[in-house]
C-alpha angles and dihedrals in degrees: 000000000000098000132076122245146103114321125236135176118248090220095264105060110281112120107217128188111225137172131211104202096097100037097098091045091051093048090054091059096058124073119258116269115263120200130189120229091274093055099256116145115242094227144128132216123285115269095209139008122320112266092218090061089070132231114351118245092225095180092065104029110116121223115195119199121239091215111134090015140101099228138161147078120324133174123242115207114228133166108294098005143344141280125229110233139176115233128187126173139149117279115252140067101276112110108247125215110256128238118186112214116207119204134237116242086279095071130231097328129148097293094054091045090053091051087056091054091048090055091046089055086058092056101266135122101235118192129180117190120200098245098187097060095116095046104040150305113275094201090066093066131086097174124067095210091056092045090052097045099039101038121002098048091051096059112105118220090226090058091051092051091050093048091050089051089052090050090053090050090051093048091052090055094046109052103295127124102223092182082076099051129164138166136206132178143173131224104325086015092053090065090048090055091064093046093048090049087061093042107051118053090194092065115112104184143359135197115200119195112202099318120163114263105192136031149135115296119236139163094277096038106033094164138028130205094271089056096056104048093112090059100046109132099186135038114258126211105212117204114191140162125241092220098045101139093201099047109051117205091240088067089052088053091049090051091050091052091048092049091053088060096041136086122313088262090051091052089051091055119107136206126212115188114192115218113242094359119137130210114295094022090155093054097104093187094059134072087244090071116122109189099200095050092041092052094047091046092051093049090050092047093053091047089050093052092044089052097049103028099043 
């Protein structure tokens, strides 16, 4: 990530060097966390890139204009509180098909917000809820291990499914056509795409970017993508890297075999594995970015959504 130090996994395969010398100093610069009586953080979305992701590769980071769009932070009502979310959609009165955008471990920071604007430029209402709001605030962290242990690894899958359902309900009441519903996600969010495809029967299409496919079951994560293939309701386009150190190709092969025995939507799902590409090859603000694979994957993703959400 541009600095030397001990290497850790971000939870989905990208090994990332981090340091700890400045963490206490950084924490002292942000306001103390405030929670309501139900345990929701009183927070807003990050204005820039997540500090824990490391130095920004400014020369490749893409910035999409909001011109011609309705774009900005909204609040999603959920039981006991609300979630901050970033919403981008074309201006005008015509209901737009909806694409849920699920964050990396770093939360809904500038990169995820820009992905929403890119989708909006293609005619979609793209909405990314901050799914860690009960567990912690990703923008407060400078170290990936702390972010994982204190926030990400405490988020239950059931909570995520419920919050995405609430986001769909909000979208349907605010200019989105939820009869044309898709989902995409990156890293941590790539795994969630598979799970949500098995959860919501209204879903029409998913695009998963390098999300883990197998894993040990526990109380918060009772099932993984390979365990839910018989219940998948919508075809998923899976975009993975050949050199992803956290997602071995043998797990991709296992998932392909499972999909072939799954639901009709599972059988209609497709994998694209990019030669030489590492984890997070679409993350244009990180050294892992691979422009050719990212561009091809994006074109395939838009074609996938156009096919199934038209």
